[in-house]
Every structure is written in structure tokens, then in C-alpha cells.
C-alpha positions as a printed Julia matrix, in Angstrom:
66×3 Matrix{Float64}:
  61.63  53.5   173.5
  62.59  55.58  176.54
  64.03  52.5   178.22
  66.23  51.82  175.18
  67.47  55.44  175.09
  68.15  55.38  178.82
  70.04  52.09  178.48
  72.12  53.45  175.59
  72.93  56.59  177.58
  73.93  54.55  180.63
  76.1   52.25  178.5
  77.77  55.25  176.86
  78.53  56.8   180.25
  80.0   53.56  181.58
  82.08  52.98  178.45
  83.45  56.52  178.44
  84.5   56.33  182.08
  86.25  53.0   181.49
  88.04  54.29  178.39
  89.13  57.53  180.06
  90.33  55.74  183.2
  92.68  53.57  181.14
  93.93  56.52  179.08
  96.86  58.83  179.56
  95.95  59.99  183.05
  98.1   57.36  184.71
 101.09  58.2   182.56
 100.63  61.9   183.19
 100.42  61.33  186.95
 103.51  59.12  186.88
 105.46  61.76  184.93
 104.27  64.49  187.3
 105.41  62.52  190.35
 108.8   61.8   188.73
 109.26  65.52  188.03
 108.31  66.34  191.64
 110.82  63.83  193.0
 113.55  65.23  190.76
 112.78  68.78  191.85
 112.85  67.76  195.51
 116.23  66.09  195.06
 117.62  69.27  193.49
 116.14  71.38  196.29
 117.65  69.19  199.02
 121.04  69.23  197.31
 120.9   73.01  197.02
 119.88  73.44  200.66
 122.67  71.15  201.86
 125.23  73.11  199.81
 124.29  76.4   201.5
 126.0   77.63  204.61
 123.99  76.87  207.7
 122.06  79.73  209.24
 123.1   80.49  212.81
 120.39  81.78  215.08
 121.36  83.85  218.07
 119.11  82.9   220.95
 120.46  85.62  223.23
 118.29  88.68  223.6
 119.39  92.05  224.79
 117.53  95.12  225.96
 117.15  96.45  222.42
 115.5   93.3   221.12
 111.73  93.35  221.28
 109.49  90.34  221.13
 107.13  90.37  218.19
């Protein structure tokens, strides 16, 4: 009897993992990656539209190194 219960439990665990793996997780991941790509495109476009930042490499006596 214990062997039958153990077999049923093992079969249920295997079946649930197979069913969940083929579920909506792949679609959710695909949608998440598409949203990330879209957000990155908007970010890059916004950064390119900004004026470039000019760094002054010259240091004077008043400038202290951090």
C-alpha cells in the first residue's frame, strides 16, 4: 500500500511540474523581455537627445581630490 501511495505521489509531482512548465511562464517571460527591450530603446533615445556632458579634466589649486 505504501508503494502505491509513493508511486501516486511521485506521478503527481512529475505531472504537476510538466503541466506548470508548459503553462503561462514562457509567455510571461517573453512579455517581460519585450517590455524591457522597449524600455531600453526609450532610454537610449532619451539619452541621445540630451546635451552631452562636458567634463573638465583640468584641476586647479582649489580642487581637491576625493
